[in-house]
C-alpha angles and dihedrals in degrees: 000000000000125000122276123250106288115254118212121222121191111216139168131218128175086357093302123118119225139160131242117195115203125197125182116227133175090267098042145287117324123197142206116197119203121190112188110244092016104055142223123325114197122209100198097147096056130061128186132220096223141019091245091055090047093050091047090054089049089055089053093046092048092047090050093049092048093050093043097045105016119219115290107224 
């Protein structure tokens, strides 16, 4: 089974908007987090059981990217 068409979710963490793309696969939901000015962060090695879990993980990843790299404005 291949992945479903990715769904894009606009989110905000620490006042900065970012995007999480979720794709449903046979083993769960995978995500790609994109923070403007920082870039995409692919989570190919992890899958999540629910969309809520995947989006929460996206919030954590985006927050980590923002704190690590800071937004480039």
